[in-house]
C-alpha positions in Angstrom: 48.9 -40.5 -79.2 46.3 -37.9 -79.3 44.0 -40.3 -77.5 46.6 -40.8 -74.8 47.1 -37.1 -74.3 43.4 -36.5 -74.0 42.8 -39.4 -71.6 45.8 -38.4 -69.4 44.5 -34.8 -69.3 41.0 -36.1 -68.3 42.5 -38.1 -65.7 44.7 -35.3 -64.3 41.5 -32.9 -64.3 39.6 -35.4 -62.4 42.3 -36.0 -59.9 42.6 -32.1 -59.4 38.9 -31.8 -58.7 38.9 -34.9 -56.4 41.9 -33.5 -54.3 40.3 -30.1 -54.1 37.0 -31.6 -52.9 38.8 -33.7 -50.3 40.7 -30.7 -49.0 37.6 -28.7 -48.8 35.6 -31.6 -47.3 38.5 -32.1 -44.7 38.6 -28.3 -43.7 34.8 -28.2 -43.5 34.7 -31.4 -41.4 36.7 -29.8 -38.5 34.5 -26.6 -38.6 31.4 -28.5 -38.9 31.8 -30.3 -35.5 31.2 -26.8 -33.8 27.5 -26.8 -32.9 25.9 -23.4 -33.7 22.7 -22.8 -32.0 19.9 -20.3 -32.7 19.7 -17.3 -30.1 16.9 -18.6 -28.1 17.8 -22.3 -28.1 21.4 -21.4 -27.1 20.5 -19.3 -24.3 18.2 -21.7 -23.0 20.6 -24.7 -23.3 23.4 -22.8 -21.7 21.3 -22.0 -18.7 20.2 -25.8 -18.7 23.7 -27.2 -18.9 25.5 -24.4 -16.9 28.0 -23.6 -19.8 29.3 -20.3 -20.8 28.0 -18.5 -23.9 29.7 -17.3 -27.0 27.5 -15.2 -29.4 29.0 -14.6 -32.7 27.7 -11.7 -34.6 28.3 -12.1 -38.3 27.2 -11.3 -42.0 27.3 -13.4 -45.1 28.9 -10.6 -46.9 31.6 -9.9 -44.3 35.2 -10.8 -45.3 36.7 -10.8 -41.8 33.7 -13.2 -40.7 34.8 -15.6 -43.5 38.4 -15.3 -42.3 37.3 -16.1 -38.8 35.3 -19.2 -39.9 37.9 -20.5 -42.3 41.4 -19.6 -40.5 40.5 -19.1 -36.7 37.7 -21.4 -35.9 39.2 -24.6 -37.4 42.5 -24.2 -35.4 42.7 -27.0 -33.1 43.3 -25.2 -30.0 40.6 -22.8 -30.8 38.2 -25.5 -31.9 38.8 -27.3 -28.7 38.1 -24.3 -26.6 35.0 -23.2 -28.4 33.4 -26.7 -27.6 33.4 -25.5 -23.9 30.9 -22.9 -24.9 27.3 -23.0 -26.2 27.7 -21.2 -29.5 25.2 -19.0 -30.9 25.4 -17.6 -34.3 23.6 -14.3 -35.0 23.3 -13.0 -38.6 23.1 -9.2 -38.3 21.0 -8.8 -41.6 18.6 -11.6 -40.5 14.9 -11.2 -40.3 14.6 -14.5 -38.1 12.5 -14.1 -35.1 14.3 -14.2 -31.6 13.1 -13.4 -28.1 15.1 -11.2 -25.7 13.8 -10.2 -22.2 10.3 -11.4 -23.3 10.2 -9.3 -26.4 10.1 -10.8 -29.9 12.2 -9.1 -32.4 14.4 -10.1 -35.4 18.0 -11.0 -35.3 19.0 -7.7 -36.9 17.0 -5.8 -34.2 18.9 -7.9 -31.5 22.3 -7.0 -33.1 21.3 -3.4 -32.6 20.0 -4.1 -29.0 23.6 -5.5 -28.3 25.1 -2.5 -29.6 26.9 -4.3 -32.4 28.1 -1.8 -35.1 30.4 -3.9 -37.1 31.2 -7.6 -37.9 32.5 -9.9 -36.9 31.7 -9.2 -33.1 32.0 -11.6 -30.0 29.9 -11.5 -26.8 30.7 -13.6 -23.9 28.2 -14.4 -21.4 27.7 -16.5 -18.2 25.1 -19.4 -18.4 22.5 -17.2 -16.8 23.0 -14.4 -19.5 25.1 -12.0 -17.5 27.7 -10.3 -19.7 31.4 -11.2 -19.3 33.0 -9.4 -22.2 32.5 -8.2 -25.8 35.1 -8.1 -28.5 34.6 -6.5 -31.9 36.4 -7.1 -35.0 38.7 -9.9 -36.3 40.9 -11.7 -33.7 43.8 -13.8 -34.6 44.1 -17.5 -33.4 46.6 -17.2 -30.6 44.7 -14.2 -29.0 41.2 -15.7 -29.6 42.4 -18.9 -27.8 43.7 -16.9 -25.1 40.4 -15.1 -24.6 38.3 -18.3 -24.9 40.5 -20.1 -22.3 40.3 -17.0 -20.1 36.6 -17.1 -20.1 36.1 -20.9 -20.2 38.4 -21.3 -17.0 36.4 -18.6 -15.3 39.7 -16.5 -14.8 38.0 -13.4 -15.7 36.5 -13.5 -12.0 40.0 -13.4 -10.5 42.4 -11.6 -12.7 42.9 -9.0 -15.6 43.0 -10.5 -18.9 46.5 -9.2 -19.7 48.0 -11.0 -16.4 46.1 -14.1 -17.6 47.3 -14.0 -21.1 51.1 -13.9 -19.9 50.4 -16.8 -17.9 48.6 -18.7 -20.7 51.3 -18.0 -23.2 54.1 -19.1 -20.9 52.2 -22.4 -20.2 51.8 -23.2 -23.8 
């Protein structure tokens, strides 16, 4: 009887571990499909492919960055819209070298150059690097999807975001 209880406990433990792993792997797989580029590579690729740019300023220690990565980015609508952009990740604490306007600097210095004072922060740019918008802080799924659609559609050239968001929400 003791052997049966022990073996059952082991089987349940293994099943629990495998289930947790499968759930984590599944969540990561959806997020992993997003292709994040370094600053230099992403800026060059955006120009080459004529796609809008989303620069995500983050920090490994940032709780709201993790919340964006785990709750917002994997959302199907958000994920699909993010794929319309060249995605660039900038670690605000990184010493990785990047080039901006012909000047070599670290990602940390680039963060200061962009005026980012907190994380997460998002900068949207046209393929040529011209600024479209900047958004500081955590943004929930619905609003982030609306922002992504507004910029990806090029609607920012024609109307205010508040007007676009009303139309976008009615069309969902």
